[in-house]
Each structure stands twice: as C-alpha cells, then as structure tokens.
mmCIF entry with sequence, helices, sheets and N, C-alpha, C, O atoms, coordinates in Angstrom:
data_MODEL
# 
_entry.id   MODEL 
# 
_entity.id                         1 
_entity.type                       polymer 
_entity.pdbx_number_of_molecules   1 
# 
_entity_poly.entity_id                      1 
_entity_poly.type                           'polypeptide(L)' 
_entity_poly.nstd_linkage                   no 
_entity_poly.nstd_monomer                   no 
_entity_poly.pdbx_seq_one_letter_code       MKKLITLSLLAPGTALAHGGHAPVPEAAHGLVHGAAPFGLMIVAFVVAGLIWRARP 
_entity_poly.pdbx_seq_one_letter_code_can   MKKLITLSLLAPGTALAHGGHAPVPEAAHGLVHGAAPFGLMIVAFVVAGLIWRARP 
_entity_poly.pdbx_strand_id                 A 
# 
loop_
_entity_poly_seq.entity_id 
_entity_poly_seq.num 
_entity_poly_seq.mon_id 
_entity_poly_seq.hetero 
1 1  MET n 
1 2  LYS n 
1 3  LYS n 
1 4  LEU n 
1 5  ILE n 
1 6  THR n 
1 7  LEU n 
1 8  SER n 
1 9  LEU n 
1 10 LEU n 
1 11 ALA n 
1 12 PRO n 
1 13 GLY n 
1 14 THR n 
1 15 ALA n 
1 16 LEU n 
1 17 ALA n 
1 18 HIS n 
1 19 GLY n 
1 20 GLY n 
1 21 HIS n 
1 22 ALA n 
1 23 PRO n 
1 24 VAL n 
1 25 PRO n 
1 26 GLU n 
1 27 ALA n 
1 28 ALA n 
1 29 HIS n 
1 30 GLY n 
1 31 LEU n 
1 32 VAL n 
1 33 HIS n 
1 34 GLY n 
1 35 ALA n 
1 36 ALA n 
1 37 PRO n 
1 38 PHE n 
1 39 GLY n 
1 40 LEU n 
1 41 MET n 
1 42 ILE n 
1 43 VAL n 
1 44 ALA n 
1 45 PHE n 
1 46 VAL n 
1 47 VAL n 
1 48 ALA n 
1 49 GLY n 
1 50 LEU n 
1 51 ILE n 
1 52 TRP n 
1 53 ARG n 
1 54 ALA n 
1 55 ARG n 
1 56 PRO n 
# 
_struct_asym.id          A 
_struct_asym.entity_id   1 
# 
loop_
_struct_conf.conf_type_id 
_struct_conf.id 
_struct_conf.pdbx_PDB_helix_id 
_struct_conf.beg_label_comp_id 
_struct_conf.beg_label_asym_id 
_struct_conf.beg_label_seq_id 
_struct_conf.pdbx_beg_PDB_ins_code 
_struct_conf.end_label_comp_id 
_struct_conf.end_label_asym_id 
_struct_conf.end_label_seq_id 
_struct_conf.pdbx_end_PDB_ins_code 
_struct_conf.beg_auth_comp_id 
_struct_conf.beg_auth_asym_id 
_struct_conf.beg_auth_seq_id 
_struct_conf.end_auth_comp_id 
_struct_conf.end_auth_asym_id 
_struct_conf.end_auth_seq_id 
_struct_conf.pdbx_PDB_helix_class 
_struct_conf.details 
_struct_conf.pdbx_PDB_helix_length 
HELX_P HELX_P1 AA1 LYS A 2  ? LEU A 10 ? LYS A 2  LEU A 10 1 ? 9  
HELX_P HELX_P2 AA2 PRO A 12 ? ALA A 17 ? PRO A 12 ALA A 17 1 ? 6  
HELX_P HELX_P3 AA3 GLU A 26 ? ALA A 54 ? GLU A 26 ALA A 54 1 ? 29 
# 
_struct_conf_type.id          HELX_P 
_struct_conf_type.criteria    ? 
_struct_conf_type.reference   ? 
# 
loop_
_atom_site.group_PDB 
_atom_site.id 
_atom_site.type_symbol 
_atom_site.label_atom_id 
_atom_site.label_alt_id 
_atom_site.label_comp_id 
_atom_site.label_asym_id 
_atom_site.label_entity_id 
_atom_site.label_seq_id 
_atom_site.pdbx_PDB_ins_code 
_atom_site.Cartn_x 
_atom_site.Cartn_y 
_atom_site.Cartn_z 
_atom_site.occupancy 
_atom_site.B_iso_or_equiv 
_atom_site.pdbx_formal_charge 
_atom_site.auth_seq_id 
_atom_site.auth_comp_id 
_atom_site.auth_asym_id 
_atom_site.auth_atom_id 
_atom_site.pdbx_PDB_model_num 
ATOM 1   N N  . MET A 1 1  ? 87.857  110.959 72.253  1.00 0.00 ? 1  MET A N  1 
ATOM 2   C CA . MET A 1 1  ? 88.520  111.661 73.345  1.00 0.00 ? 1  MET A CA 1 
ATOM 3   C C  . MET A 1 1  ? 87.552  112.623 74.023  1.00 0.00 ? 1  MET A C  1 
ATOM 4   O O  . MET A 1 1  ? 87.577  112.786 75.243  1.00 0.00 ? 1  MET A O  1 
ATOM 5   N N  . LYS A 1 2  ? 86.713  113.250 73.233  1.00 0.00 ? 2  LYS A N  1 
ATOM 6   C CA . LYS A 1 2  ? 85.752  114.193 73.796  1.00 0.00 ? 2  LYS A CA 1 
ATOM 7   C C  . LYS A 1 2  ? 84.811  113.489 74.770  1.00 0.00 ? 2  LYS A C  1 
ATOM 8   O O  . LYS A 1 2  ? 84.442  114.054 75.799  1.00 0.00 ? 2  LYS A O  1 
ATOM 9   N N  . LYS A 1 3  ? 84.423  112.252 74.442  1.00 0.00 ? 3  LYS A N  1 
ATOM 10  C CA . LYS A 1 3  ? 83.545  111.500 75.340  1.00 0.00 ? 3  LYS A CA 1 
ATOM 11  C C  . LYS A 1 3  ? 84.242  111.207 76.671  1.00 0.00 ? 3  LYS A C  1 
ATOM 12  O O  . LYS A 1 3  ? 83.617  111.304 77.727  1.00 0.00 ? 3  LYS A O  1 
ATOM 13  N N  . LEU A 1 4  ? 85.526  110.852 76.630  1.00 0.00 ? 4  LEU A N  1 
ATOM 14  C CA . LEU A 1 4  ? 86.258  110.570 77.866  1.00 0.00 ? 4  LEU A CA 1 
ATOM 15  C C  . LEU A 1 4  ? 86.391  111.813 78.735  1.00 0.00 ? 4  LEU A C  1 
ATOM 16  O O  . LEU A 1 4  ? 86.289  111.730 79.959  1.00 0.00 ? 4  LEU A O  1 
ATOM 17  N N  . ILE A 1 5  ? 86.616  112.953 78.116  1.00 0.00 ? 5  ILE A N  1 
ATOM 18  C CA . ILE A 1 5  ? 86.736  114.192 78.885  1.00 0.00 ? 5  ILE A CA 1 
ATOM 19  C C  . ILE A 1 5  ? 85.411  114.519 79.556  1.00 0.00 ? 5  ILE A C  1 
ATOM 20  O O  . ILE A 1 5  ? 85.379  114.858 80.740  1.00 0.00 ? 5  ILE A O  1 
ATOM 21  N N  . THR A 1 6  ? 84.318  114.420 78.807  1.00 0.00 ? 6  THR A N  1 
ATOM 22  C CA . THR A 1 6  ? 82.998  114.681 79.380  1.00 0.00 ? 6  THR A CA 1 
ATOM 23  C C  . THR A 1 6  ? 82.695  113.688 80.488  1.00 0.00 ? 6  THR A C  1 
ATOM 24  O O  . THR A 1 6  ? 82.213  114.070 81.554  1.00 0.00 ? 6  THR A O  1 
ATOM 25  N N  . LEU A 1 7  ? 82.974  112.421 80.243  1.00 0.00 ? 7  LEU A N  1 
ATOM 26  C CA . LEU A 1 7  ? 82.729  111.393 81.243  1.00 0.00 ? 7  LEU A CA 1 
ATOM 27  C C  . LEU A 1 7  ? 83.579  111.614 82.487  1.00 0.00 ? 7  LEU A C  1 
ATOM 28  O O  . LEU A 1 7  ? 83.106  111.397 83.603  1.00 0.00 ? 7  LEU A O  1 
ATOM 29  N N  . SER A 1 8  ? 84.822  112.041 82.311  1.00 0.00 ? 8  SER A N  1 
ATOM 30  C CA . SER A 1 8  ? 85.689  112.258 83.471  1.00 0.00 ? 8  SER A CA 1 
ATOM 31  C C  . SER A 1 8  ? 85.214  113.419 84.328  1.00 0.00 ? 8  SER A C  1 
ATOM 32  O O  . SER A 1 8  ? 85.464  113.439 85.533  1.00 0.00 ? 8  SER A O  1 
ATOM 33  N N  . LEU A 1 9  ? 84.538  114.377 83.732  1.00 0.00 ? 9  LEU A N  1 
ATOM 34  C CA . LEU A 1 9  ? 83.994  115.486 84.507  1.00 0.00 ? 9  LEU A CA 1 
ATOM 35  C C  . LEU A 1 9  ? 82.745  115.069 85.282  1.00 0.00 ? 9  LEU A C  1 
ATOM 36  O O  . LEU A 1 9  ? 82.521  115.519 86.405  1.00 0.00 ? 9  LEU A O  1 
ATOM 37  N N  . LEU A 1 10 ? 81.935  114.206 84.669  1.00 0.00 ? 10 LEU A N  1 
ATOM 38  C CA . LEU A 1 10 ? 80.686  113.801 85.299  1.00 0.00 ? 10 LEU A CA 1 
ATOM 39  C C  . LEU A 1 10 ? 80.868  112.644 86.275  1.00 0.00 ? 10 LEU A C  1 
ATOM 40  O O  . LEU A 1 10 ? 80.236  112.614 87.331  1.00 0.00 ? 10 LEU A O  1 
ATOM 41  N N  . ALA A 1 11 ? 81.723  111.698 85.927  1.00 0.00 ? 11 ALA A N  1 
ATOM 42  C CA . ALA A 1 11 ? 81.936  110.519 86.757  1.00 0.00 ? 11 ALA A CA 1 
ATOM 43  C C  . ALA A 1 11 ? 83.379  110.051 86.599  1.00 0.00 ? 11 ALA A C  1 
ATOM 44  O O  . ALA A 1 11 ? 83.652  109.163 85.790  1.00 0.00 ? 11 ALA A O  1 
ATOM 45  N N  . PRO A 1 12 ? 84.303  110.632 87.355  1.00 0.00 ? 12 PRO A N  1 
ATOM 46  C CA . PRO A 1 12 ? 85.724  110.309 87.176  1.00 0.00 ? 12 PRO A CA 1 
ATOM 47  C C  . PRO A 1 12 ? 86.047  108.831 87.348  1.00 0.00 ? 12 PRO A C  1 
ATOM 48  O O  . PRO A 1 12 ? 86.879  108.302 86.610  1.00 0.00 ? 12 PRO A O  1 
ATOM 49  N N  . GLY A 1 13 ? 85.426  108.158 88.286  1.00 0.00 ? 13 GLY A N  1 
ATOM 50  C CA . GLY A 1 13 ? 85.698  106.739 88.501  1.00 0.00 ? 13 GLY A CA 1 
ATOM 51  C C  . GLY A 1 13 ? 85.320  105.899 87.301  1.00 0.00 ? 13 GLY A C  1 
ATOM 52  O O  . GLY A 1 13 ? 86.030  104.959 86.945  1.00 0.00 ? 13 GLY A O  1 
ATOM 53  N N  . THR A 1 14 ? 84.210  106.232 86.681  1.00 0.00 ? 14 THR A N  1 
ATOM 54  C CA . THR A 1 14 ? 83.765  105.495 85.500  1.00 0.00 ? 14 THR A CA 1 
ATOM 55  C C  . THR A 1 14 ? 84.718  105.716 84.341  1.00 0.00 ? 14 THR A C  1 
ATOM 56  O O  . THR A 1 14 ? 85.029  104.777 83.609  1.00 0.00 ? 14 THR A O  1 
ATOM 57  N N  . ALA A 1 15 ? 85.182  106.934 84.167  1.00 0.00 ? 15 ALA A N  1 
ATOM 58  C CA . ALA A 1 15 ? 86.106  107.219 83.072  1.00 0.00 ? 15 ALA A CA 1 
ATOM 59  C C  . ALA A 1 15 ? 87.409  106.454 83.255  1.00 0.00 ? 15 ALA A C  1 
ATOM 60  O O  . ALA A 1 15 ? 87.958  105.923 82.290  1.00 0.00 ? 15 ALA A O  1 
ATOM 61  N N  . LEU A 1 16 ? 87.903  106.397 84.481  1.00 0.00 ? 16 LEU A N  1 
ATOM 62  C CA . LEU A 1 16 ? 89.146  105.664 84.736  1.00 0.00 ? 16 LEU A CA 1 
ATOM 63  C C  . LEU A 1 16 ? 88.949  104.174 84.493  1.00 0.00 ? 16 LEU A C  1 
ATOM 64  O O  . LEU A 1 16 ? 89.847  103.499 83.990  1.00 0.00 ? 16 LEU A O  1 
ATOM 65  N N  . ALA A 1 17 ? 87.782  103.664 84.848  1.00 0.00 ? 17 ALA A N  1 
ATOM 66  C CA . ALA A 1 17 ? 87.525  102.242 84.666  1.00 0.00 ? 17 ALA A CA 1 
ATOM 67  C C  . ALA A 1 17 ? 87.378  101.869 83.200  1.00 0.00 ? 17 ALA A C  1 
ATOM 68  O O  . ALA A 1 17 ? 87.501  100.693 82.856  1.00 0.00 ? 17 ALA A O  1 
ATOM 69  N N  . HIS A 1 18 ? 87.124  102.817 82.344  1.00 0.00 ? 18 HIS A N  1 
ATOM 70  C CA . HIS A 1 18 ? 86.903  102.532 80.931  1.00 0.00 ? 18 HIS A CA 1 
ATOM 71  C C  . HIS A 1 18 ? 88.004  103.105 80.052  1.00 0.00 ? 18 HIS A C  1 
ATOM 72  O O  . HIS A 1 18 ? 87.732  103.613 78.965  1.00 0.00 ? 18 HIS A O  1 
ATOM 73  N N  . GLY A 1 19 ? 89.232  103.027 80.512  1.00 0.00 ? 19 GLY A N  1 
ATOM 74  C CA . GLY A 1 19 ? 90.362  103.369 79.654  1.00 0.00 ? 19 GLY A CA 1 
ATOM 75  C C  . GLY A 1 19 ? 90.826  104.807 79.728  1.00 0.00 ? 19 GLY A C  1 
ATOM 76  O O  . GLY A 1 19 ? 91.591  105.232 78.862  1.00 0.00 ? 19 GLY A O  1 
ATOM 77  N N  . GLY A 1 20 ? 90.412  105.570 80.703  1.00 0.00 ? 20 GLY A N  1 
ATOM 78  C CA . GLY A 1 20 ? 90.843  106.952 80.815  1.00 0.00 ? 20 GLY A CA 1 
ATOM 79  C C  . GLY A 1 20 ? 92.139  107.107 81.579  1.00 0.00 ? 20 GLY A C  1 
ATOM 80  O O  . GLY A 1 20 ? 92.489  108.218 81.978  1.00 0.00 ? 20 GLY A O  1 
ATOM 81  N N  . HIS A 1 21 ? 92.862  106.013 81.793  1.00 0.00 ? 21 HIS A N  1 
ATOM 82  C CA . HIS A 1 21 ? 94.120  106.069 82.541  1.00 0.00 ? 21 HIS A CA 1 
ATOM 83  C C  . HIS A 1 21 ? 95.244  105.465 81.705  1.00 0.00 ? 21 HIS A C  1 
ATOM 84  O O  . HIS A 1 21 ? 95.006  104.807 80.693  1.00 0.00 ? 21 HIS A O  1 
ATOM 85  N N  . ALA A 1 22 ? 96.448  105.700 82.144  1.00 0.00 ? 22 ALA A N  1 
ATOM 86  C CA . ALA A 1 22 ? 97.604  105.136 81.447  1.00 0.00 ? 22 ALA A CA 1 
ATOM 87  C C  . ALA A 1 22 ? 97.624  103.619 81.638  1.00 0.00 ? 22 ALA A C  1 
ATOM 88  O O  . ALA A 1 22 ? 97.097  103.119 82.632  1.00 0.00 ? 22 ALA A O  1 
ATOM 89  N N  . PRO A 1 23 ? 98.214  102.891 80.715  1.00 0.00 ? 23 PRO A N  1 
ATOM 90  C CA . PRO A 1 23 ? 98.302  101.437 80.879  1.00 0.00 ? 23 PRO A CA 1 
ATOM 91  C C  . PRO A 1 23 ? 99.103  101.068 82.128  1.00 0.00 ? 23 PRO A C  1 
ATOM 92  O O  . PRO A 1 23 ? 100.140 101.670 82.406  1.00 0.00 ? 23 PRO A O  1 
ATOM 93  N N  . VAL A 1 24 ? 98.625  100.090 82.869  1.00 0.00 ? 24 VAL A N  1 
ATOM 94  C CA . VAL A 1 24 ? 99.311  99.620  84.069  1.00 0.00 ? 24 VAL A CA 1 
ATOM 95  C C  . VAL A 1 24 ? 99.492  98.104  83.961  1.00 0.00 ? 24 VAL A C  1 
ATOM 96  O O  . VAL A 1 24 ? 98.724  97.439  83.266  1.00 0.00 ? 24 VAL A O  1 
ATOM 97  N N  . PRO A 1 25 ? 100.498 97.557  84.642  1.00 0.00 ? 25 PRO A N  1 
ATOM 98  C CA . PRO A 1 25 ? 100.679 96.102  84.621  1.00 0.00 ? 25 PRO A CA 1 
ATOM 99  C C  . PRO A 1 25 ? 99.445  95.394  85.198  1.00 0.00 ? 25 PRO A C  1 
ATOM 100 O O  . PRO A 1 25 ? 98.779  95.922  86.089  1.00 0.00 ? 25 PRO A O  1 
ATOM 101 N N  . GLU A 1 26 ? 99.155  94.223  84.694  1.00 0.00 ? 26 GLU A N  1 
ATOM 102 C CA . GLU A 1 26 ? 97.957  93.492  85.133  1.00 0.00 ? 26 GLU A CA 1 
ATOM 103 C C  . GLU A 1 26 ? 97.986  93.188  86.626  1.00 0.00 ? 26 GLU A C  1 
ATOM 104 O O  . GLU A 1 26 ? 96.939  93.201  87.273  1.00 0.00 ? 26 GLU A O  1 
ATOM 105 N N  . ALA A 1 27 ? 99.153  92.916  87.182  1.00 0.00 ? 27 ALA A N  1 
ATOM 106 C CA . ALA A 1 27 ? 99.246  92.630  88.623  1.00 0.00 ? 27 ALA A CA 1 
ATOM 107 C C  . ALA A 1 27 ? 98.794  93.835  89.449  1.00 0.00 ? 27 ALA A C  1 
ATOM 108 O O  . ALA A 1 27 ? 98.060  93.680  90.425  1.00 0.00 ? 27 ALA A O  1 
ATOM 109 N N  . ALA A 1 28 ? 99.228  95.026  89.063  1.00 0.00 ? 28 ALA A N  1 
ATOM 110 C CA . ALA A 1 28 ? 98.826  96.235  89.781  1.00 0.00 ? 28 ALA A CA 1 
ATOM 111 C C  . ALA A 1 28 ? 97.340  96.510  89.588  1.00 0.00 ? 28 ALA A C  1 
ATOM 112 O O  . ALA A 1 28 ? 96.658  96.940  90.518  1.00 0.00 ? 28 ALA A O  1 
ATOM 113 N N  . HIS A 1 29 ? 96.843  96.265  88.390  1.00 0.00 ? 29 HIS A N  1 
ATOM 114 C CA . HIS A 1 29 ? 95.434  96.494  88.083  1.00 0.00 ? 29 HIS A CA 1 
ATOM 115 C C  . HIS A 1 29 ? 94.544  95.613  88.955  1.00 0.00 ? 29 HIS A C  1 
ATOM 116 O O  . HIS A 1 29 ? 93.564  96.088  89.530  1.00 0.00 ? 29 HIS A O  1 
ATOM 117 N N  . GLY A 1 30 ? 94.884  94.333  89.051  1.00 0.00 ? 30 GLY A N  1 
ATOM 118 C CA . GLY A 1 30 ? 94.114  93.415  89.881  1.00 0.00 ? 30 GLY A CA 1 
ATOM 119 C C  . GLY A 1 30 ? 94.193  93.762  91.353  1.00 0.00 ? 30 GLY A C  1 
ATOM 120 O O  . GLY A 1 30 ? 93.198  93.664  92.070  1.00 0.00 ? 30 GLY A O  1 
ATOM 121 N N  . LEU A 1 31 ? 95.363  94.166  91.808  1.00 0.00 ? 31 LEU A N  1 
ATOM 122 C CA . LEU A 1 31 ? 95.548  94.528  93.213  1.00 0.00 ? 31 LEU A CA 1 
ATOM 123 C C  . LEU A 1 31 ? 94.672  95.715  93.594  1.00 0.00 ? 31 LEU A C  1 
ATOM 124 O O  . LEU A 1 31 ? 94.045  95.711  94.653  1.00 0.00 ? 31 LEU A O  1 
ATOM 125 N N  . VAL A 1 32 ? 94.627  96.715  92.747  1.00 0.00 ? 32 VAL A N  1 
ATOM 126 C CA . VAL A 1 32 ? 93.816  97.902  93.036  1.00 0.00 ? 32 VAL A CA 1 
ATOM 127 C C  . VAL A 1 32 ? 92.333  97.539  93.065  1.00 0.00 ? 32 VAL A C  1 
ATOM 128 O O  . VAL A 1 32 ? 91.598  98.005  93.936  1.00 0.00 ? 32 VAL A O  1 
ATOM 129 N N  . HIS A 1 33 ? 91.892  96.714  92.122  1.00 0.00 ? 33 HIS A N  1 
ATOM 130 C CA . HIS A 1 33 ? 90.486  96.314  92.126  1.00 0.00 ? 33 HIS A CA 1 
ATOM 131 C C  . HIS A 1 33 ? 90.143  95.505  93.365  1.00 0.00 ? 33 HIS A C  1 
ATOM 132 O O  . HIS A 1 33 ? 89.041  95.635  93.898  1.00 0.00 ? 33 HIS A O  1 
ATOM 133 N N  . GLY A 1 34 ? 91.052  94.684  93.828  1.00 0.00 ? 34 GLY A N  1 
ATOM 134 C CA . GLY A 1 34 ? 90.798  93.887  95.021  1.00 0.00 ? 34 GLY A CA 1 
ATOM 135 C C  . GLY A 1 34 ? 90.840  94.687  96.305  1.00 0.00 ? 34 GLY A C  1 
ATOM 136 O O  . GLY A 1 34 ? 90.098  94.390  97.240  1.00 0.00 ? 34 GLY A O  1 
ATOM 137 N N  . ALA A 1 35 ? 91.695  95.695  96.369  1.00 0.00 ? 35 ALA A N  1 
ATOM 138 C CA . ALA A 1 35 ? 91.886  96.467  97.596  1.00 0.00 ? 35 ALA A CA 1 
ATOM 139 C C  . ALA A 1 35 ? 90.959  97.683  97.696  1.00 0.00 ? 35 ALA A C  1 
ATOM 140 O O  . ALA A 1 35 ? 90.785  98.226  98.787  1.00 0.00 ? 35 ALA A O  1 
ATOM 141 N N  . ALA A 1 36 ? 90.378  98.109  96.612  1.00 0.00 ? 36 ALA A N  1 
ATOM 142 C CA . ALA A 1 36 ? 89.566  99.329  96.615  1.00 0.00 ? 36 ALA A CA 1 
ATOM 143 C C  . ALA A 1 36 ? 88.420  99.287  97.624  1.00 0.00 ? 36 ALA A C  1 
ATOM 144 O O  . ALA A 1 36 ? 88.232  100.272 98.339  1.00 0.00 ? 36 ALA A O  1 
ATOM 145 N N  . PRO A 1 37 ? 87.648  98.215  97.726  1.00 0.00 ? 37 PRO A N  1 
ATOM 146 C CA . PRO A 1 37 ? 86.557  98.211  98.711  1.00 0.00 ? 37 PRO A CA 1 
ATOM 147 C C  . PRO A 1 37 ? 87.052  98.379  100.144 1.00 0.00 ? 37 PRO A C  1 
ATOM 148 O O  . PRO A 1 37 ? 86.401  99.041  100.952 1.00 0.00 ? 37 PRO A O  1 
ATOM 149 N N  . PHE A 1 38 ? 88.205  97.781  100.463 1.00 0.00 ? 38 PHE A N  1 
ATOM 150 C CA . PHE A 1 38 ? 88.746  97.917  101.816 1.00 0.00 ? 38 PHE A CA 1 
ATOM 151 C C  . PHE A 1 38 ? 89.221  99.340  102.080 1.00 0.00 ? 38 PHE A C  1 
ATOM 152 O O  . PHE A 1 38 ? 89.055  99.858  103.184 1.00 0.00 ? 38 PHE A O  1 
ATOM 153 N N  . GLY A 1 39 ? 89.804  99.963  101.082 1.00 0.00 ? 39 GLY A N  1 
ATOM 154 C CA . GLY A 1 39 ? 90.228  101.355 101.214 1.00 0.00 ? 39 GLY A CA 1 
ATOM 155 C C  . GLY A 1 39 ? 89.044  102.278 101.439 1.00 0.00 ? 39 GLY A C  1 
ATOM 156 O O  . GLY A 1 39 ? 89.108  103.194 102.258 1.00 0.00 ? 39 GLY A O  1 
ATOM 157 N N  . LEU A 1 40 ? 87.969  102.034 100.713 1.00 0.00 ? 40 LEU A N  1 
ATOM 158 C CA . LEU A 1 40 ? 86.764  102.844 100.889 1.00 0.00 ? 40 LEU A CA 1 
ATOM 159 C C  . LEU A 1 40 ? 86.147  102.636 102.268 1.00 0.00 ? 40 LEU A C  1 
ATOM 160 O O  . LEU A 1 40 ? 85.626  103.579 102.863 1.00 0.00 ? 40 LEU A O  1 
ATOM 161 N N  . MET A 1 41 ? 86.205  101.405 102.778 1.00 0.00 ? 41 MET A N  1 
ATOM 162 C CA . MET A 1 41 ? 85.688  101.152 104.122 1.00 0.00 ? 41 MET A CA 1 
ATOM 163 C C  . MET A 1 41 ? 86.504  101.898 105.162 1.00 0.00 ? 41 MET A C  1 
ATOM 164 O O  . MET A 1 41 ? 85.942  102.449 106.108 1.00 0.00 ? 41 MET A O  1 
ATOM 165 N N  . ILE A 1 42 ? 87.811  101.923 105.004 1.00 0.00 ? 42 ILE A N  1 
ATOM 166 C CA . ILE A 1 42 ? 88.669  102.644 105.952 1.00 0.00 ? 42 ILE A CA 1 
ATOM 167 C C  . ILE A 1 42 ? 88.341  104.133 105.935 1.00 0.00 ? 42 ILE A C  1 
ATOM 168 O O  . ILE A 1 42 ? 88.220  104.760 106.987 1.00 0.00 ? 42 ILE A O  1 
ATOM 169 N N  . VAL A 1 43 ? 88.198  104.691 104.747 1.00 0.00 ? 43 VAL A N  1 
ATOM 170 C CA . VAL A 1 43 ? 87.847  106.116 104.642 1.00 0.00 ? 43 VAL A CA 1 
ATOM 171 C C  . VAL A 1 43 ? 86.496  106.374 105.304 1.00 0.00 ? 43 VAL A C  1 
ATOM 172 O O  . VAL A 1 43 ? 86.343  107.368 106.014 1.00 0.00 ? 43 VAL A O  1 
ATOM 173 N N  . ALA A 1 44 ? 85.516  105.498 105.085 1.00 0.00 ? 44 ALA A N  1 
ATOM 174 C CA . ALA A 1 44 ? 84.193  105.677 105.692 1.00 0.00 ? 44 ALA A CA 1 
ATOM 175 C C  . ALA A 1 44 ? 84.273  105.628 107.212 1.00 0.00 ? 44 ALA A C  1 
ATOM 176 O O  . ALA A 1 44 ? 83.632  106.432 107.889 1.00 0.00 ? 44 ALA A O  1 
ATOM 177 N N  . PHE A 1 45 ? 85.054  104.690 107.761 1.00 0.00 ? 45 PHE A N  1 
ATOM 178 C CA . PHE A 1 45 ? 85.198  104.596 109.215 1.00 0.00 ? 45 PHE A CA 1 
ATOM 179 C C  . PHE A 1 45 ? 85.894  105.824 109.793 1.00 0.00 ? 45 PHE A C  1 
ATOM 180 O O  . PHE A 1 45 ? 85.511  106.302 110.860 1.00 0.00 ? 45 PHE A O  1 
ATOM 181 N N  . VAL A 1 46 ? 86.898  106.334 109.113 1.00 0.00 ? 46 VAL A N  1 
ATOM 182 C CA . VAL A 1 46 ? 87.601  107.526 109.589 1.00 0.00 ? 46 VAL A CA 1 
ATOM 183 C C  . VAL A 1 46 ? 86.659  108.725 109.599 1.00 0.00 ? 46 VAL A C  1 
ATOM 184 O O  . VAL A 1 46 ? 86.622  109.481 110.569 1.00 0.00 ? 46 VAL A O  1 
ATOM 185 N N  . VAL A 1 47 ? 85.901  108.898 108.523 1.00 0.00 ? 47 VAL A N  1 
ATOM 186 C CA . VAL A 1 47 ? 84.957  110.021 108.445 1.00 0.00 ? 47 VAL A CA 1 
ATOM 187 C C  . VAL A 1 47 ? 83.885  109.885 109.524 1.00 0.00 ? 47 VAL A C  1 
ATOM 188 O O  . VAL A 1 47 ? 83.549  110.864 110.190 1.00 0.00 ? 47 VAL A O  1 
ATOM 189 N N  . ALA A 1 48 ? 83.348  108.678 109.701 1.00 0.00 ? 48 ALA A N  1 
ATOM 190 C CA . ALA A 1 48 ? 82.336  108.462 110.737 1.00 0.00 ? 48 ALA A CA 1 
ATOM 191 C C  . ALA A 1 48 ? 82.908  108.761 112.124 1.00 0.00 ? 48 ALA A C  1 
ATOM 192 O O  . ALA A 1 48 ? 82.231  109.357 112.963 1.00 0.00 ? 48 ALA A O  1 
ATOM 193 N N  . GLY A 1 49 ? 84.147  108.350 112.361 1.00 0.00 ? 49 GLY A N  1 
ATOM 194 C CA . GLY A 1 49 ? 84.782  108.631 113.645 1.00 0.00 ? 49 GLY A CA 1 
ATOM 195 C C  . GLY A 1 49 ? 84.983  110.114 113.882 1.00 0.00 ? 49 GLY A C  1 
ATOM 196 O O  . GLY A 1 49 ? 84.782  110.601 114.994 1.00 0.00 ? 49 GLY A O  1 
ATOM 197 N N  . LEU A 1 50 ? 85.375  110.826 112.853 1.00 0.00 ? 50 LEU A N  1 
ATOM 198 C CA . LEU A 1 50 ? 85.555  112.275 112.992 1.00 0.00 ? 50 LEU A CA 1 
ATOM 199 C C  . LEU A 1 50 ? 84.227  112.978 113.245 1.00 0.00 ? 50 LEU A C  1 
ATOM 200 O O  . LEU A 1 50 ? 84.155  113.909 114.047 1.00 0.00 ? 50 LEU A O  1 
ATOM 201 N N  . ILE A 1 51 ? 83.184  112.533 112.567 1.00 0.00 ? 51 ILE A N  1 
ATOM 202 C CA . ILE A 1 51 ? 81.862  113.130 112.794 1.00 0.00 ? 51 ILE A CA 1 
ATOM 203 C C  . ILE A 1 51 ? 81.390  112.828 114.206 1.00 0.00 ? 51 ILE A C  1 
ATOM 204 O O  . ILE A 1 51 ? 80.872  113.711 114.891 1.00 0.00 ? 51 ILE A O  1 
ATOM 205 N N  . TRP A 1 52 ? 81.565  111.580 114.648 1.00 0.00 ? 52 TRP A N  1 
ATOM 206 C CA . TRP A 1 52 ? 81.146  111.187 115.983 1.00 0.00 ? 52 TRP A CA 1 
ATOM 207 C C  . TRP A 1 52 ? 81.914  111.976 117.048 1.00 0.00 ? 52 TRP A C  1 
ATOM 208 O O  . TRP A 1 52 ? 81.340  112.393 118.055 1.00 0.00 ? 52 TRP A O  1 
ATOM 209 N N  . ARG A 1 53 ? 83.192  112.173 116.822 1.00 0.00 ? 53 ARG A N  1 
ATOM 210 C CA . ARG A 1 53 ? 84.039  112.894 117.776 1.00 0.00 ? 53 ARG A CA 1 
ATOM 211 C C  . ARG A 1 53 ? 83.710  114.392 117.831 1.00 0.00 ? 53 ARG A C  1 
ATOM 212 O O  . ARG A 1 53 ? 83.899  115.029 118.867 1.00 0.00 ? 53 ARG A O  1 
ATOM 213 N N  . ALA A 1 54 ? 83.222  114.949 116.730 1.00 0.00 ? 54 ALA A N  1 
ATOM 214 C CA . ALA A 1 54 ? 82.922  116.374 116.674 1.00 0.00 ? 54 ALA A CA 1 
ATOM 215 C C  . ALA A 1 54 ? 81.569  116.716 117.293 1.00 0.00 ? 54 ALA A C  1 
ATOM 216 O O  . ALA A 1 54 ? 81.248  117.889 117.487 1.00 0.00 ? 54 ALA A O  1 
ATOM 217 N N  . ARG A 1 55 ? 80.777  115.686 117.603 1.00 0.00 ? 55 ARG A N  1 
ATOM 218 C CA . ARG A 1 55 ? 79.466  115.945 118.202 1.00 0.00 ? 55 ARG A CA 1 
ATOM 219 C C  . ARG A 1 55 ? 79.645  116.560 119.592 1.00 0.00 ? 55 ARG A C  1 
ATOM 220 O O  . ARG A 1 55 ? 80.571  116.200 120.318 1.00 0.00 ? 55 ARG A O  1 
ATOM 221 N N  . PRO A 1 56 ? 78.765  117.480 119.956 1.00 0.00 ? 56 PRO A N  1 
ATOM 222 C CA . PRO A 1 56 ? 78.881  118.117 121.288 1.00 0.00 ? 56 PRO A CA 1 
ATOM 223 C C  . PRO A 1 56 ? 78.517  117.203 122.431 1.00 0.00 ? 56 PRO A C  1 
ATOM 224 O O  . PRO A 1 56 ? 78.573  117.613 123.591 1.00 0.00 ? 56 PRO A O  1 
# 
C-alpha cells in the first residue's frame, strides 16, 4: 500500500493503471482506455484555442 501511495503522488496515472482504483466492469474499463486519447486531444485543442485567443 505504501508503494501505491508514493506512486500516486509521483505519477497518478500510473498508479491508477496499476490497481490503485476500485474494481470496474470490463466494459467500462475498455471504453475508458479506448476513449482516453480522444479526450486528451479535445483538451489539448481547447487549451491551444484559449492560448491562441488570448494573444494580443
């Protein structure tokens, strides 16, 4: 448990990927793994748009 706590402080995504989360149904687990890259792309585009819009 101590290793998971330390890992979650240093790299939360890694800790979650290695059992630091509650058990979830396999269908939900697969869906999140499949959709995560698209979610990250959306966040990146939104941030880039906000930065571009804030330029003088």
